[in-house]
All heavy atoms as TSV, in Angstrom:
chain	resi	resn	atom	element	x	y	z
A	1	MET	N	N	-20.494	-160.199	16.737
A	1	MET	CA	C	-19.594	-160.828	17.671
A	1	MET	C	C	-18.284	-160.032	17.721
A	1	MET	O	O	-17.697	-159.721	16.698
A	1	MET	CB	C	-19.311	-162.267	17.240
A	1	MET	CG	C	-18.434	-163.003	18.200
A	1	MET	SD	S	-18.407	-164.761	17.833
A	1	MET	CE	C	-16.736	-164.927	17.316
A	2	THR	N	N	-17.837	-159.725	18.906
A	2	THR	CA	C	-16.609	-158.968	19.088
A	2	THR	C	C	-15.397	-159.861	18.868
A	2	THR	O	O	-15.351	-160.987	19.351
A	2	THR	CB	C	-16.549	-158.368	20.502
A	2	THR	OG1	O	-17.711	-157.583	20.717
A	2	THR	CG2	C	-15.337	-157.516	20.675
A	3	LYS	N	N	-14.423	-159.341	18.149
A	3	LYS	CA	C	-13.171	-160.060	17.912
A	3	LYS	C	C	-12.107	-159.462	18.827
A	3	LYS	O	O	-11.969	-158.252	18.926
A	3	LYS	CB	C	-12.738	-159.907	16.459
A	3	LYS	CG	C	-13.768	-160.382	15.469
A	3	LYS	CD	C	-13.547	-161.806	15.126
A	3	LYS	CE	C	-14.549	-162.207	14.052
A	3	LYS	NZ	N	-14.243	-163.449	13.455
A	4	TYR	N	N	-11.371	-160.328	19.499
A	4	TYR	CA	C	-10.361	-159.901	20.451
A	4	TYR	C	C	-8.957	-160.159	19.923
A	4	TYR	O	O	-8.711	-161.181	19.285
A	4	TYR	CB	C	-10.486	-160.691	21.759
A	4	TYR	CG	C	-11.824	-160.641	22.423
A	4	TYR	CD1	C	-12.640	-161.764	22.460
A	4	TYR	CD2	C	-12.264	-159.479	23.056
A	4	TYR	CE1	C	-13.869	-161.734	23.103
A	4	TYR	CE2	C	-13.494	-159.448	23.698
A	4	TYR	CZ	C	-14.288	-160.571	23.718
A	4	TYR	OH	O	-15.496	-160.538	24.355
A	5	LEU	N	N	-8.035	-159.256	20.235
A	5	LEU	CA	C	-6.623	-159.543	20.016
A	5	LEU	C	C	-6.158	-160.446	21.154
A	5	LEU	O	O	-6.714	-160.407	22.248
A	5	LEU	CB	C	-5.805	-158.250	19.975
A	5	LEU	CG	C	-6.040	-157.378	18.741
A	5	LEU	CD1	C	-5.248	-156.090	18.855
A	5	LEU	CD2	C	-5.668	-158.116	17.466
A	6	LEU	N	N	-5.136	-161.250	20.882
A	6	LEU	CA	C	-4.715	-162.303	21.806
A	6	LEU	C	C	-3.264	-162.135	22.246
A	6	LEU	O	O	-2.444	-161.564	21.528
A	6	LEU	CB	C	-4.846	-163.660	21.122
A	6	LEU	CG	C	-6.184	-163.979	20.476
A	6	LEU	CD1	C	-6.084	-165.255	19.661
A	6	LEU	CD2	C	-7.274	-164.068	21.516
A	7	CYS	N	N	-2.979	-162.709	23.389
A	7	CYS	CA	C	-1.609	-162.834	23.867
A	7	CYS	C	C	-0.937	-163.892	22.988
A	7	CYS	O	O	-1.448	-165.006	22.861
A	7	CYS	CB	C	-1.620	-163.272	25.331
A	7	CYS	SG	S	-0.014	-163.717	25.995
A	8	GLU	N	N	0.190	-163.557	22.379
A	8	GLU	CA	C	0.842	-164.511	21.484
A	8	GLU	C	C	1.318	-165.780	22.188
A	8	GLU	O	O	1.110	-166.878	21.674
A	8	GLU	CB	C	2.002	-163.849	20.749
A	8	GLU	CG	C	2.583	-164.734	19.686
A	8	GLU	CD	C	3.597	-164.026	18.822
A	8	GLU	OE1	O	4.168	-163.003	19.240
A	8	GLU	OE2	O	3.835	-164.522	17.719
A	9	PRO	N	N	1.930	-165.708	23.379
A	9	PRO	CA	C	2.389	-166.951	24.017
A	9	PRO	C	C	1.270	-167.905	24.440
A	9	PRO	O	O	1.399	-169.110	24.272
A	9	PRO	CB	C	3.175	-166.482	25.238
A	9	PRO	CG	C	3.593	-165.094	24.919
A	9	PRO	CD	C	2.474	-164.542	24.075
A	10	CYS	N	N	0.155	-167.378	24.994
A	10	CYS	CA	C	-0.848	-168.299	25.548
A	10	CYS	C	C	-2.220	-168.225	24.875
A	10	CYS	O	O	-3.051	-169.085	25.096
A	10	CYS	CB	C	-0.991	-168.085	27.056
A	10	CYS	SG	S	-1.913	-166.611	27.536
A	11	GLY	N	N	-2.489	-167.198	24.080
A	11	GLY	CA	C	-3.754	-167.108	23.357
A	11	GLY	C	C	-4.912	-166.516	24.138
A	11	GLY	O	O	-6.034	-166.471	23.636
A	12	LEU	N	N	-4.687	-166.044	25.352
A	12	LEU	CA	C	-5.769	-165.467	26.149
A	12	LEU	C	C	-6.119	-164.074	25.641
A	12	LEU	O	O	-5.275	-163.370	25.090
A	12	LEU	CB	C	-5.356	-165.399	27.624
A	12	LEU	CG	C	-6.504	-165.193	28.609
A	12	LEU	CD1	C	-7.378	-166.439	28.667
A	12	LEU	CD2	C	-5.963	-164.891	29.984
A	13	HIS	N	N	-7.365	-163.644	25.860
A	13	HIS	CA	C	-7.816	-162.332	25.392
A	13	HIS	C	C	-8.166	-161.383	26.548
A	13	HIS	O	O	-8.865	-160.399	26.341
A	13	HIS	CB	C	-9.008	-162.486	24.446
A	13	HIS	CG	C	-10.228	-163.054	25.094
A	13	HIS	ND1	N	-10.448	-164.410	25.161
A	13	HIS	CD2	C	-11.274	-162.469	25.702
A	13	HIS	CE1	C	-11.597	-164.621	25.773
A	13	HIS	NE2	N	-12.114	-163.459	26.123
A	14	ARG	N	N	-7.677	-161.649	27.732
A	14	ARG	CA	C	-7.953	-160.787	28.879
A	14	ARG	C	C	-6.636	-160.242	29.423
A	14	ARG	O	O	-5.705	-160.996	29.679
A	14	ARG	CB	C	-8.687	-161.557	29.962
A	14	ARG	CG	C	-9.158	-160.676	31.084
A	14	ARG	CD	C	-10.039	-161.454	32.039
A	14	ARG	NE	N	-10.424	-160.585	33.136
A	14	ARG	CZ	C	-10.926	-161.012	34.259
A	14	ARG	NH1	N	-11.128	-162.310	34.451
A	14	ARG	NH2	N	-11.244	-160.186	35.212
A	15	PHE	N	N	-6.599	-158.929	29.612
A	15	PHE	CA	C	-5.379	-158.254	30.037
A	15	PHE	C	C	-5.697	-157.322	31.189
A	15	PHE	O	O	-6.859	-157.057	31.492
A	15	PHE	CB	C	-4.791	-157.447	28.870
A	15	PHE	CG	C	-4.533	-158.297	27.665
A	15	PHE	CD1	C	-5.480	-158.406	26.665
A	15	PHE	CD2	C	-3.369	-159.025	27.556
A	15	PHE	CE1	C	-5.269	-159.214	25.566
A	15	PHE	CE2	C	-3.140	-159.841	26.460
A	15	PHE	CZ	C	-4.091	-159.936	25.469
A	16	TYR	N	N	-4.648	-156.830	31.830
A	16	TYR	CA	C	-4.846	-155.838	32.876
A	16	TYR	C	C	-3.716	-154.825	32.867
A	16	TYR	O	O	-2.635	-155.062	32.344
A	16	TYR	CB	C	-4.990	-156.479	34.256
A	16	TYR	CG	C	-3.730	-157.092	34.828
A	16	TYR	CD1	C	-2.855	-156.348	35.615
A	16	TYR	CD2	C	-3.420	-158.424	34.592
A	16	TYR	CE1	C	-1.701	-156.921	36.139
A	16	TYR	CE2	C	-2.290	-159.005	35.121
A	16	TYR	CZ	C	-1.422	-158.243	35.895
A	16	TYR	OH	O	-0.289	-158.797	36.411
A	17	GLY	N	N	-4.024	-153.692	33.435
A	17	GLY	CA	C	-3.055	-152.638	33.677
A	17	GLY	C	C	-3.328	-152.129	35.081
A	17	GLY	O	O	-4.259	-152.580	35.747
A	18	THR	N	N	-2.530	-151.199	35.554
A	18	THR	CA	C	-2.756	-150.646	36.886
A	18	THR	C	C	-3.100	-149.165	36.766
A	18	THR	O	O	-2.522	-148.442	35.946
A	18	THR	CB	C	-1.536	-150.829	37.797
A	18	THR	OG1	O	-0.377	-150.316	37.140
A	18	THR	CG2	C	-1.316	-152.297	38.110
A	19	ASN	N	N	-4.036	-148.748	37.583
A	19	ASN	CA	C	-4.424	-147.340	37.585
A	19	ASN	C	C	-3.541	-146.559	38.558
A	19	ASN	O	O	-2.633	-147.115	39.172
A	19	ASN	CB	C	-5.921	-147.181	37.895
A	19	ASN	CG	C	-6.299	-147.702	39.261
A	19	ASN	OD1	O	-5.460	-147.910	40.129
A	19	ASN	ND2	N	-7.586	-147.928	39.460
A	20	ASP	N	N	-3.816	-145.282	38.722
A	20	ASP	CA	C	-3.014	-144.421	39.595
A	20	ASP	C	C	-3.040	-144.874	41.051
A	20	ASP	O	O	-2.110	-144.617	41.803
A	20	ASP	CB	C	-3.495	-142.970	39.507
A	20	ASP	CG	C	-3.177	-142.364	38.150
A	20	ASP	OD1	O	-2.254	-142.854	37.474
A	20	ASP	OD2	O	-3.848	-141.384	37.769
A	21	ALA	N	N	-4.104	-145.558	41.443
A	21	ALA	CA	C	-4.226	-146.048	42.818
A	21	ALA	C	C	-3.524	-147.401	43.006
A	21	ALA	O	O	-3.548	-147.966	44.090
A	21	ALA	CB	C	-5.696	-146.161	43.204
A	22	GLY	N	N	-2.935	-147.943	41.925
A	22	GLY	CA	C	-2.247	-149.225	42.011
A	22	GLY	C	C	-3.159	-150.430	41.892
A	22	GLY	O	O	-2.734	-151.560	42.100
A	23	GLU	N	N	-4.421	-150.207	41.549
A	23	GLU	CA	C	-5.388	-151.297	41.405
A	23	GLU	C	C	-5.319	-151.880	39.999
A	23	GLU	O	O	-5.089	-151.158	39.034
A	23	GLU	CB	C	-6.806	-150.775	41.651
A	23	GLU	CG	C	-6.988	-150.131	42.995
A	23	GLU	CD	C	-8.270	-149.319	43.080
A	23	GLU	OE1	O	-8.648	-148.665	42.096
A	23	GLU	OE2	O	-8.882	-149.346	44.153
A	24	LYS	N	N	-5.527	-153.190	39.884
A	24	LYS	CA	C	-5.571	-153.833	38.580
A	24	LYS	C	C	-6.893	-153.489	37.898
A	24	LYS	O	O	-7.953	-153.550	38.513
A	24	LYS	CB	C	-5.446	-155.349	38.719
A	24	LYS	CG	C	-4.079	-155.797	39.148
A	24	LYS	CD	C	-4.004	-157.305	39.237
A	24	LYS	CE	C	-2.625	-157.744	39.660
A	24	LYS	NZ	N	-2.553	-159.210	39.807
A	25	VAL	N	N	-6.811	-153.151	36.620
A	25	VAL	CA	C	-7.985	-152.850	35.811
A	25	VAL	C	C	-7.975	-153.824	34.634
A	25	VAL	O	O	-7.004	-153.881	33.879
A	25	VAL	CB	C	-7.949	-151.387	35.308
A	25	VAL	CG1	C	-9.151	-151.096	34.440
A	25	VAL	CG2	C	-7.863	-150.418	36.476
A	26	TYR	N	N	-9.043	-154.604	34.482
A	26	TYR	CA	C	-9.109	-155.668	33.483
A	26	TYR	C	C	-9.817	-155.187	32.223
A	26	TYR	O	O	-10.808	-154.459	32.290
A	26	TYR	CB	C	-9.836	-156.883	34.058
A	26	TYR	CG	C	-9.079	-157.467	35.228
A	26	TYR	CD1	C	-9.398	-157.110	36.537
A	26	TYR	CD2	C	-8.024	-158.338	35.021
A	26	TYR	CE1	C	-8.693	-157.628	37.609
A	26	TYR	CE2	C	-7.312	-158.856	36.085
A	26	TYR	CZ	C	-7.648	-158.496	37.371
A	26	TYR	OH	O	-6.938	-159.001	38.422
A	27	PHE	N	N	-9.306	-155.644	31.067
A	27	PHE	CA	C	-9.875	-155.212	29.792
A	27	PHE	C	C	-9.536	-156.206	28.691
A	27	PHE	O	O	-8.705	-157.102	28.865
A	27	PHE	CB	C	-9.363	-153.815	29.414
A	27	PHE	CG	C	-7.865	-153.706	29.338
A	27	PHE	CD1	C	-7.201	-153.962	28.159
A	27	PHE	CD2	C	-7.127	-153.350	30.452
A	27	PHE	CE1	C	-5.819	-153.870	28.080
A	27	PHE	CE2	C	-5.751	-153.247	30.399
A	27	PHE	CZ	C	-5.093	-153.512	29.207
A	28	HIS	N	N	-10.211	-156.040	27.565
A	28	HIS	CA	C	-9.936	-156.761	26.323
A	28	HIS	C	C	-9.413	-155.735	25.327
A	28	HIS	O	O	-9.576	-154.529	25.529
A	28	HIS	CB	C	-11.203	-157.385	25.742
A	28	HIS	CG	C	-11.907	-158.333	26.655
A	28	HIS	ND1	N	-11.361	-159.528	27.063
A	28	HIS	CD2	C	-13.129	-158.270	27.227
A	28	HIS	CE1	C	-12.225	-160.162	27.851
A	28	HIS	NE2	N	-13.300	-159.410	27.967
A	29	VAL	N	N	-8.864	-156.211	24.218
A	29	VAL	CA	C	-8.421	-155.326	23.144
A	29	VAL	C	C	-9.041	-155.832	21.851
A	29	VAL	O	O	-8.903	-157.007	21.509
A	29	VAL	CB	C	-6.881	-155.298	23.029
A	29	VAL	CG1	C	-6.455	-154.359	21.903
A	29	VAL	CG2	C	-6.244	-154.861	24.347
A	30	GLY	N	N	-9.758	-154.945	21.163
A	30	GLY	CA	C	-10.406	-155.318	19.913
A	30	GLY	C	C	-9.438	-155.316	18.743
A	30	GLY	O	O	-8.298	-154.869	18.854
A	31	TYR	N	N	-9.903	-155.801	17.592
A	31	TYR	CA	C	-9.086	-155.851	16.383
A	31	TYR	C	C	-8.608	-154.473	15.948
A	31	TYR	O	O	-7.664	-154.355	15.177
A	31	TYR	CB	C	-9.873	-156.501	15.252
A	31	TYR	CG	C	-9.745	-158.004	15.169
A	31	TYR	CD1	C	-9.288	-158.771	16.232
A	31	TYR	CD2	C	-10.080	-158.659	14.000
A	31	TYR	CE1	C	-9.182	-160.142	16.139
A	31	TYR	CE2	C	-9.975	-160.041	13.891
A	31	TYR	CZ	C	-9.522	-160.766	14.964
A	31	TYR	OH	O	-9.409	-162.128	14.860
A	32	ASP	N	N	-9.265	-153.426	16.427
A	32	ASP	CA	C	-8.861	-152.058	16.094
A	32	ASP	C	C	-7.795	-151.522	17.054
A	32	ASP	O	O	-7.464	-150.346	17.029
A	32	ASP	CB	C	-10.078	-151.137	16.100
A	32	ASP	CG	C	-10.812	-151.130	17.434
A	32	ASP	OD1	O	-10.409	-151.857	18.374
A	32	ASP	OD2	O	-11.808	-150.389	17.532
A	33	TYR	N	N	-7.284	-152.400	17.920
A	33	TYR	CA	C	-6.257	-152.079	18.920
A	33	TYR	C	C	-6.761	-151.110	19.987
A	33	TYR	O	O	-5.977	-150.468	20.671
A	33	TYR	CB	C	-4.974	-151.539	18.257
A	33	TYR	CG	C	-4.243	-152.613	17.499
A	33	TYR	CD1	C	-4.535	-152.847	16.157
A	33	TYR	CD2	C	-3.300	-153.410	18.117
A	33	TYR	CE1	C	-3.890	-153.849	15.458
A	33	TYR	CE2	C	-2.641	-154.419	17.422
A	33	TYR	CZ	C	-2.947	-154.626	16.092
A	33	TYR	OH	O	-2.311	-155.626	15.400
A	34	GLU	N	N	-8.068	-151.026	20.138
A	34	GLU	CA	C	-8.670	-150.182	21.172
A	34	GLU	C	C	-9.070	-151.059	22.358
A	34	GLU	O	O	-9.825	-152.013	22.199
A	34	GLU	CB	C	-9.901	-149.448	20.639
A	34	GLU	CG	C	-9.574	-148.362	19.640
A	34	GLU	CD	C	-8.788	-147.216	20.256
A	34	GLU	OE1	O	-9.062	-146.837	21.414
A	34	GLU	OE2	O	-7.880	-146.721	19.574
A	35	PRO	N	N	-8.575	-150.739	23.555
A	35	PRO	CA	C	-8.975	-151.500	24.745
A	35	PRO	C	C	-10.395	-151.151	25.172
A	35	PRO	O	O	-10.853	-150.016	24.986
A	35	PRO	CB	C	-7.954	-151.071	25.800
A	35	PRO	CG	C	-7.389	-149.792	25.323
A	35	PRO	CD	C	-7.565	-149.734	23.848
A	36	PHE	N	N	-11.101	-152.135	25.724
A	36	PHE	CA	C	-12.430	-151.896	26.281
A	36	PHE	C	C	-12.598	-152.786	27.501
A	36	PHE	O	O	-12.000	-153.860	27.586
A	36	PHE	CB	C	-13.541	-152.120	25.234
A	36	PHE	CG	C	-13.577	-153.489	24.639
A	36	PHE	CD1	C	-14.424	-154.462	25.159
A	36	PHE	CD2	C	-12.773	-153.817	23.556
A	36	PHE	CE1	C	-14.466	-155.729	24.610
A	36	PHE	CE2	C	-12.803	-155.086	22.993
A	36	PHE	CZ	C	-13.652	-156.045	23.523
A	37	PRO	N	N	-13.361	-152.339	28.494
A	37	PRO	CA	C	-13.474	-153.094	29.749
A	37	PRO	C	C	-14.146	-154.445	29.558
A	37	PRO	O	O	-14.967	-154.619	28.664
A	37	PRO	CB	C	-14.312	-152.193	30.648
A	37	PRO	CG	C	-14.982	-151.233	29.754
A	37	PRO	CD	C	-14.169	-151.129	28.499
A	38	THR	N	N	-13.783	-155.391	30.428
A	38	THR	CA	C	-14.466	-156.676	30.425
A	38	THR	C	C	-15.885	-156.451	30.936
A	38	THR	O	O	-16.150	-155.486	31.657
A	38	THR	CB	C	-13.762	-157.693	31.331
A	38	THR	OG1	O	-13.804	-157.229	32.669
A	38	THR	CG2	C	-12.327	-157.934	30.898
A	39	GLN	N	N	-16.784	-157.328	30.572
A	39	GLN	CA	C	-18.167	-157.197	31.008
A	39	GLN	C	C	-18.260	-157.307	32.524
A	39	GLN	O	O	-19.021	-156.591	33.160
A	39	GLN	CB	C	-19.036	-158.258	30.338
A	39	GLN	CG	C	-20.503	-158.091	30.630
A	39	GLN	CD	C	-21.356	-159.101	29.872
A	39	GLN	OE1	O	-20.848	-159.994	29.210
A	39	GLN	NE2	N	-22.643	-158.943	29.953
A	40	ALA	N	N	-17.449	-158.170	33.120
A	40	ALA	CA	C	-17.490	-158.367	34.574
A	40	ALA	C	C	-16.975	-157.151	35.328
A	40	ALA	O	O	-17.517	-156.773	36.355
A	40	ALA	CB	C	-16.675	-159.594	34.958
A	41	SER	N	N	-15.921	-156.515	34.819
A	41	SER	CA	C	-15.343	-155.392	35.553
A	41	SER	C	C	-16.036	-154.076	35.235
A	41	SER	O	O	-16.169	-153.226	36.103
A	41	SER	CB	C	-13.849	-155.261	35.248
A	41	SER	OG	O	-13.634	-154.700	33.971
A	42	ASN	N	N	-16.446	-153.886	33.975
A	42	ASN	CA	C	-17.058	-152.637	33.525
A	42	ASN	C	C	-16.244	-151.438	34.022
A	42	ASN	O	O	-16.787	-150.428	34.438
A	42	ASN	CB	C	-18.519	-152.547	33.951
A	42	ASN	CG	C	-19.280	-151.552	33.103
A	42	ASN	OD1	O	-18.910	-151.288	31.966
A	42	ASN	ND2	N	-20.339	-151.014	33.652
A	43	ALA	N	N	-14.923	-151.575	34.007
A	43	ALA	CA	C	-14.011	-150.584	34.567
A	43	ALA	C	C	-13.905	-149.337	33.696
A	43	ALA	O	O	-14.118	-149.377	32.489
A	43	ALA	CB	C	-12.631	-151.203	34.732
A	44	ASP	N	N	-13.542	-148.247	34.330
A	44	ASP	CA	C	-13.259	-147.000	33.634
A	44	ASP	C	C	-11.800	-147.053	33.177
A	44	ASP	O	O	-10.894	-147.127	33.996
A	44	ASP	CB	C	-13.490	-145.821	34.578
A	44	ASP	CG	C	-13.218	-144.490	33.922
A	44	ASP	OD1	O	-13.091	-144.430	32.673
A	44	ASP	OD2	O	-13.130	-143.486	34.654
A	45	LEU	N	N	-11.574	-147.005	31.877
A	45	LEU	CA	C	-10.225	-147.108	31.337
A	45	LEU	C	C	-9.581	-145.748	31.095
A	45	LEU	O	O	-8.419	-145.680	30.688
A	45	LEU	CB	C	-10.234	-147.908	30.033
A	45	LEU	CG	C	-10.783	-149.329	30.100
A	45	LEU	CD1	C	-10.668	-150.001	28.744
A	45	LEU	CD2	C	-10.088	-150.146	31.160
A	46	ALA	N	N	-10.316	-144.685	31.362
A	46	ALA	CA	C	-9.784	-143.338	31.147
A	46	ALA	C	C	-8.562	-143.113	32.024
A	46	ALA	O	O	-8.557	-143.428	33.210
A	46	ALA	CB	C	-10.853	-142.297	31.462
A	47	GLY	N	N	-7.506	-142.607	31.428
A	47	GLY	CA	C	-6.297	-142.295	32.168
A	47	GLY	C	C	-5.381	-143.478	32.425
A	47	GLY	O	O	-4.320	-143.324	33.009
A	48	LEU	N	N	-5.772	-144.671	31.979
A	48	LEU	CA	C	-4.939	-145.860	32.182
A	48	LEU	C	C	-3.788	-145.837	31.180
A	48	LEU	O	O	-3.967	-145.509	30.009
A	48	LEU	CB	C	-5.777	-147.119	31.982
A	48	LEU	CG	C	-5.218	-148.427	32.496
A	48	LEU	CD1	C	-5.074	-148.392	34.013
A	48	LEU	CD2	C	-6.123	-149.572	32.117
A	49	ASP	N	N	-2.595	-146.174	31.631
A	49	ASP	CA	C	-1.407	-146.190	30.773
A	49	ASP	C	C	-1.335	-147.551	30.079
A	49	ASP	O	O	-1.166	-148.578	30.729
A	49	ASP	CB	C	-0.157	-145.957	31.622
A	49	ASP	CG	C	1.116	-145.976	30.805
A	49	ASP	OD1	O	1.040	-145.938	29.563
A	49	ASP	OD2	O	2.189	-146.034	31.423
A	50	PHE	N	N	-1.456	-147.550	28.763
A	50	PHE	CA	C	-1.443	-148.796	27.992
A	50	PHE	C	C	-0.076	-149.075	27.363
A	50	PHE	O	O	0.041	-149.935	26.506
A	50	PHE	CB	C	-2.526	-148.770	26.906
A	50	PHE	CG	C	-3.908	-148.747	27.458
A	50	PHE	CD1	C	-4.641	-147.566	27.475
A	50	PHE	CD2	C	-4.473	-149.883	27.992
A	50	PHE	CE1	C	-5.918	-147.535	28.000
A	50	PHE	CE2	C	-5.753	-149.866	28.523
A	50	PHE	CZ	C	-6.475	-148.685	28.520
A	51	SER	N	N	0.961	-148.366	27.801
A	51	SER	CA	C	2.293	-148.592	27.227
A	51	SER	C	C	2.832	-149.963	27.633
A	51	SER	O	O	3.612	-150.560	26.906
A	51	SER	CB	C	3.260	-147.492	27.631
A	51	SER	OG	O	3.422	-147.452	29.030
A	52	GLU	N	N	2.424	-150.466	28.799
A	52	GLU	CA	C	2.762	-151.829	29.202
A	52	GLU	C	C	1.516	-152.459	29.796
A	52	GLU	O	O	0.971	-151.968	30.783
A	52	GLU	CB	C	3.892	-151.886	30.215
A	52	GLU	CG	C	4.273	-153.315	30.562
A	52	GLU	CD	C	5.461	-153.424	31.502
A	52	GLU	OE1	O	5.715	-152.489	32.273
A	52	GLU	OE2	O	6.118	-154.465	31.463
A	53	ILE	N	N	1.063	-153.547	29.162
A	53	ILE	CA	C	-0.096	-154.280	29.657
A	53	ILE	C	C	0.363	-155.675	30.051
A	53	ILE	O	O	1.445	-156.126	29.656
A	53	ILE	CB	C	-1.234	-154.336	28.618
A	53	ILE	CG1	C	-0.787	-155.072	27.347
A	53	ILE	CG2	C	-1.734	-152.937	28.299
A	53	ILE	CD1	C	-1.915	-155.351	26.368
A	54	PHE	N	N	-0.465	-156.377	30.815
A	54	PHE	CA	C	-0.113	-157.686	31.348
A	54	PHE	C	C	-1.199	-158.688	31.000
A	54	PHE	O	O	-2.385	-158.380	31.086
A	54	PHE	CB	C	0.039	-157.602	32.870
A	54	PHE	CG	C	1.068	-156.591	33.294
A	54	PHE	CD1	C	0.717	-155.267	33.492
A	54	PHE	CD2	C	2.383	-156.966	33.469
A	54	PHE	CE1	C	1.661	-154.319	33.863
A	54	PHE	CE2	C	3.338	-156.026	33.850
A	54	PHE	CZ	C	2.979	-154.710	34.042
A	55	CYS	N	N	-0.786	-159.902	30.641
A	55	CYS	CA	C	-1.715	-160.984	30.325
A	55	CYS	C	C	-2.210	-161.609	31.625
A	55	CYS	O	O	-1.441	-161.807	32.561
A	55	CYS	CB	C	-1.021	-162.027	29.461
A	55	CYS	SG	S	-2.071	-163.439	29.072
A	56	CYS	N	N	-3.484	-161.953	31.655
A	56	CYS	CA	C	-4.060	-162.619	32.833
A	56	CYS	C	C	-3.791	-164.126	32.838
A	56	CYS	O	O	-4.077	-164.790	33.824
A	56	CYS	CB	C	-5.563	-162.379	32.891
A	56	CYS	SG	S	-6.004	-160.675	33.252
A	57	GLY	N	N	-3.250	-164.666	31.752
A	57	GLY	CA	C	-3.074	-166.110	31.666
A	57	GLY	C	C	-1.645	-166.597	31.765
A	57	GLY	O	O	-1.410	-167.775	31.991
A	58	CYS	N	N	-0.685	-165.707	31.566
A	58	CYS	CA	C	0.719	-166.120	31.624
A	58	CYS	C	C	1.548	-164.930	32.109
A	58	CYS	O	O	0.996	-163.922	32.525
A	58	CYS	CB	C	1.211	-166.634	30.264
A	58	CYS	SG	S	1.383	-165.366	28.983
A	59	SER	N	N	2.833	-165.027	32.024
A	59	SER	CA	C	3.701	-163.973	32.549
A	59	SER	C	C	4.040	-162.896	31.518
A	59	SER	O	O	4.860	-162.025	31.785
A	59	SER	CB	C	4.995	-164.581	33.085
A	59	SER	OG	O	5.680	-165.236	32.037
A	60	TRP	N	N	3.393	-162.921	30.344
A	60	TRP	CA	C	3.706	-161.955	29.303
A	60	TRP	C	C	3.302	-160.540	29.717
A	60	TRP	O	O	2.266	-160.320	30.331
A	60	TRP	CB	C	2.969	-162.325	28.011
A	60	TRP	CG	C	3.220	-161.348	26.896
A	60	TRP	CD1	C	4.250	-161.385	26.016
A	60	TRP	CD2	C	2.455	-160.194	26.570
A	60	TRP	NE1	N	4.179	-160.315	25.157
A	60	TRP	CE2	C	3.076	-159.570	25.489
A	60	TRP	CE3	C	1.309	-159.617	27.104
A	60	TRP	CZ2	C	2.590	-158.402	24.904
A	60	TRP	CZ3	C	0.826	-158.446	26.539
A	60	TRP	CH2	C	1.467	-157.859	25.446
A	61	SER	N	N	4.124	-159.584	29.333
A	61	SER	CA	C	3.768	-158.173	29.427
A	61	SER	C	C	4.387	-157.471	28.237
A	61	SER	O	O	5.419	-157.902	27.713
A	61	SER	CB	C	4.255	-157.553	30.735
A	61	SER	OG	O	5.654	-157.495	30.773
A	62	GLY	N	N	3.745	-156.427	27.777
A	62	GLY	CA	C	4.254	-155.704	26.615
A	62	GLY	C	C	3.261	-154.668	26.155
A	62	GLY	O	O	2.362	-154.255	26.888
A	63	SER	N	N	3.387	-154.299	24.909
A	63	SER	CA	C	2.573	-153.258	24.301
A	63	SER	C	C	1.344	-153.858	23.622
A	63	SER	O	O	1.369	-155.011	23.175
A	63	SER	CB	C	3.430	-152.523	23.273
A	63	SER	OG	O	2.665	-151.867	22.321
A	64	ILE	N	N	0.294	-153.067	23.490
A	64	ILE	CA	C	-0.905	-153.497	22.755
A	64	ILE	C	C	-0.528	-153.873	21.329
A	64	ILE	O	O	-1.098	-154.800	20.755
A	64	ILE	CB	C	-1.980	-152.396	22.796
A	64	ILE	CG1	C	-2.648	-152.367	24.169
A	64	ILE	CG2	C	-3.016	-152.594	21.693
A	64	ILE	CD1	C	-3.711	-151.308	24.333
A	65	ASN	N	N	0.451	-153.192	20.765
A	65	ASN	CA	C	0.857	-153.470	19.375
A	65	ASN	C	C	1.469	-154.842	19.194
A	65	ASN	O	O	1.617	-155.309	18.068
A	65	ASN	CB	C	1.823	-152.399	18.898
A	65	ASN	CG	C	1.167	-151.039	18.815
A	65	ASN	OD1	O	-0.023	-150.932	18.589
A	65	ASN	ND2	N	1.941	-149.996	19.025
A	66	GLN	N	N	1.832	-155.522	20.261
A	66	GLN	CA	C	2.416	-156.862	20.194
A	66	GLN	C	C	1.357	-157.970	20.208
A	66	GLN	O	O	1.692	-159.141	20.029
A	66	GLN	CB	C	3.396	-157.080	21.347
A	66	GLN	CG	C	4.605	-156.175	21.267
A	66	GLN	CD	C	5.463	-156.317	22.503
A	66	GLN	OE1	O	5.152	-155.778	23.566
A	66	GLN	NE2	N	6.537	-157.077	22.373
A	67	LEU	N	N	0.094	-157.612	20.418
A	67	LEU	CA	C	-0.965	-158.616	20.442
A	67	LEU	C	C	-1.240	-159.113	19.031
A	67	LEU	O	O	-0.971	-158.422	18.041
A	67	LEU	CB	C	-2.239	-158.026	21.053
A	67	LEU	CG	C	-2.083	-157.499	22.484
A	67	LEU	CD1	C	-3.393	-156.902	22.956
A	67	LEU	CD2	C	-1.614	-158.589	23.422
A	68	VAL	N	N	-1.785	-160.323	18.926
A	68	VAL	CA	C	-2.010	-160.955	17.624
A	68	VAL	C	C	-3.481	-161.343	17.452
A	68	VAL	O	O	-4.221	-161.475	18.416
A	68	VAL	CB	C	-1.108	-162.201	17.472
A	68	VAL	CG1	C	0.363	-161.814	17.483
A	68	VAL	CG2	C	-1.398	-163.241	18.537
A	69	LYS	N	N	-3.878	-161.552	16.192
A	69	LYS	CA	C	-5.241	-161.967	15.896
A	69	LYS	C	C	-5.410	-163.475	16.013
A	69	LYS	O	O	-6.491	-163.967	16.340
A	69	LYS	CB	C	-5.635	-161.537	14.476
A	69	LYS	CG	C	-5.793	-160.047	14.331
A	69	LYS	CD	C	-6.231	-159.679	12.936
A	69	LYS	CE	C	-6.389	-158.176	12.805
A	69	LYS	NZ	N	-6.818	-157.794	11.444
A	70	TYR	N	N	-4.363	-164.228	15.723
A	70	TYR	CA	C	-4.423	-165.682	15.725
A	70	TYR	C	C	-3.197	-166.244	16.442
A	70	TYR	O	O	-2.126	-165.676	16.373
A	70	TYR	CB	C	-4.450	-166.235	14.301
A	70	TYR	CG	C	-5.498	-165.608	13.440
A	70	TYR	CD1	C	-5.174	-164.615	12.521
A	70	TYR	CD2	C	-6.828	-165.989	13.552
A	70	TYR	CE1	C	-6.148	-164.024	11.735
A	70	TYR	CE2	C	-7.804	-165.405	12.767
A	70	TYR	CZ	C	-7.462	-164.422	11.851
A	70	TYR	OH	O	-8.425	-163.843	11.083
A	71	VAL	N	N	-3.387	-167.373	17.096
A	71	VAL	CA	C	-2.257	-168.058	17.749
A	71	VAL	C	C	-2.017	-169.366	17.039
A	71	VAL	O	O	-2.882	-170.043	16.626
A	71	VAL	CB	C	-2.557	-168.316	19.244
A	71	VAL	CG1	C	-1.409	-169.048	19.896
A	71	VAL	CG2	C	-2.816	-167.016	19.954
């Protein structure tokens, strides 16, 4: 079973960033702090800037390093 890092304010495990074309790309982040695409999107994460990511459940945005294991 895959373990996901969570958004600290709301506890959601789904995030997005924007690619060079300005499109939202959805992903999860594992306990190893490595992002991987959601099963539904199966997106290519190559070249995506992870310096600022956005939560799909609330208004939080920040770095992958700010995600937590437990809420």
